[in-house]
C-alpha positions in Angstrom: 99.6 114.6 101.2 103.0 113.4 100.4 103.4 109.8 98.9 106.3 108.9 101.2 104.0 109.2 104.2 101.7 106.4 103.0 103.8 103.7 104.6 103.9 105.3 108.1 100.1 105.8 108.0 99.3 102.4 106.8 101.3 100.9 109.4 99.8 102.9 112.1 96.3 102.1 111.0 97.1 98.6 110.5 98.3 98.2 114.1 95.3 100.3 115.5 93.0 97.9 113.8 94.8 94.9 115.3 96.2 93.4 112.2 99.5 91.9 111.6 101.4 92.4 108.4 100.7 88.8 107.6 96.9 89.0 108.0 96.6 92.2 106.3 98.6 91.1 103.2 96.5 88.0 103.0 93.1 89.9 103.1 94.5 92.2 100.5 95.6 89.5 98.3 99.3 90.9 98.1 102.6 89.4 99.3 103.7 90.1 102.7 107.0 91.4 101.1 105.1 94.0 99.2 103.2 95.1 102.2 106.4 95.4 104.2 108.1 97.4 101.4 105.0 99.8 101.4 105.2 100.2 105.1 109.1 100.9 105.1 108.4 103.4 102.4 110.8 101.7 99.9 107.8 101.3 97.6 105.0 103.4 96.6 101.4 101.9 96.7 99.0 102.2 93.8 96.0 104.3 94.6 93.7 101.4 93.9 95.8 99.5 96.7 95.5 102.4 99.1 91.6 102.4 98.6 91.6 98.6 99.2 93.7 99.0 102.3 91.2 101.7 103.5 88.2 99.5 102.8 89.8 96.5 104.6 90.8 98.6 107.7 87.3 100.1 107.7 88.6 103.8 107.4 88.0 106.5 104.8 90.7 107.8 102.6 90.3 111.0 104.4 91.1 109.4 107.7 94.3 108.1 106.1 95.3 111.4 104.8 94.7 113.1 108.1 96.8 110.9 110.3 
């Protein structure tokens, strides 16, 4: 999977699960700015953060990769 697709996929799952950027950022313990940059694909997330996002949203890494 290409890294530049992470942002689009994270945004899609976040919306699907009913999270706002603010609520997801708070649950992840990151800034709203950082989450916004990741979703706009201007910043690449660390793999540990991707795994934490998957855990918080209740999805597997495979599901994130297949979207």
